[in-house]
C-alpha positions in Angstrom: 25.0 12.1 -16.7 26.6 8.8 -17.7 28.9 8.5 -20.2 29.7 4.4 -20.3 26.5 3.0 -22.3 25.3 0.1 -19.2 25.6 3.0 -16.6 23.2 4.8 -19.2 20.8 2.4 -19.3 21.0 2.0 -15.1 19.8 5.3 -15.0 16.9 4.9 -17.4 15.0 2.2 -15.3 16.0 3.7 -12.4 14.0 6.5 -13.9 11.3 3.5 -14.4 11.2 1.8 -11.6 11.0 5.1 -9.6 7.8 6.0 -11.1 6.2 2.9 -10.6 7.2 2.4 -6.6 5.9 6.4 -6.6 2.7 5.7 -8.2 2.3 2.1 -5.5 3.1 3.9 -3.1 0.8 6.8 -3.3 -2.1 4.2 -3.9 -1.3 2.1 -1.3 -1.6 5.7 1.4 -4.8 6.1 -0.9 -6.1 3.5 0.5 -5.2 3.3 4.2 -6.8 7.4 3.7 -10.3 6.0 2.8 -9.6 2.8 5.9 -9.4 5.7 8.4 -11.9 7.7 7.1 -14.1 4.7 7.2 -12.9 4.0 10.5 -14.0 7.3 12.2 -17.8 7.4 10.0 -18.0 4.2 12.4 -19.7 2.2 9.7 -18.0 -1.1 9.4 -20.1 -2.4 6.4 -17.4 0.8 4.7 -14.9 -0.1 6.5 -14.2 -3.6 5.7 -14.8 -2.5 1.6 -12.2 -0.1 2.1 -9.8 -2.7 3.9 -10.4 -5.1 1.6 -9.5 -3.2 -1.1 -6.2 -2.1 1.4 -5.3 -5.6 1.3 -5.8 -6.0 -2.5 -2.9 -2.7 -2.7 -0.9 -3.4 -0.7 -0.3 -7.5 -1.8 -0.6 -5.8 -5.5 2.8 -3.8 -4.2 4.1 -6.8 -2.8 4.0 -8.6 -6.2 5.9 -5.2 -7.6 8.1 -5.6 -6.0 7.2 -2.8 -4.0 7.2 -3.9 -0.9 8.7 -6.3 0.9 6.7 -8.7 2.6 6.7 -8.6 6.8 6.6 -4.4 5.8 2.8 -5.3 3.6 1.7 -8.2 6.4 2.7 -5.8 9.9 0.4 -2.4 7.6 -2.6 -5.2 6.7 -2.0 -6.1 10.8 -1.7 -2.2 12.2 -4.9 -2.2 9.9 -7.2 -4.9 10.8 -6.1 -4.5 14.2 -8.1 -0.7 13.9 -11.4 -2.3 12.6 -11.1 -4.6 15.3 -11.4 -2.1 17.8 -14.4 -1.0 16.3 -16.4 -4.0 16.4 -18.3 -4.6 19.2 -16.7 -7.5 21.3 -18.5 -11.0 22.1 
């Protein structure tokens, strides 16, 4: 345990941020899993709803500073590509 007052404060802040980051990362994983489950069920309507929820979750994680915007865009792109493969060709 640190003895210096500022170091004690930094430990508290790091713990608080760790809890927040774990929450948002877990929420993103859950949203991604829902999209994957909907993709496996081959139901485009459910998939698009789950995809929208996943996008919202990822964007919120970016706004909280948990995820970099480029990493978020990459994750959203990969999910969108999986949905596009499910859609019938025109």
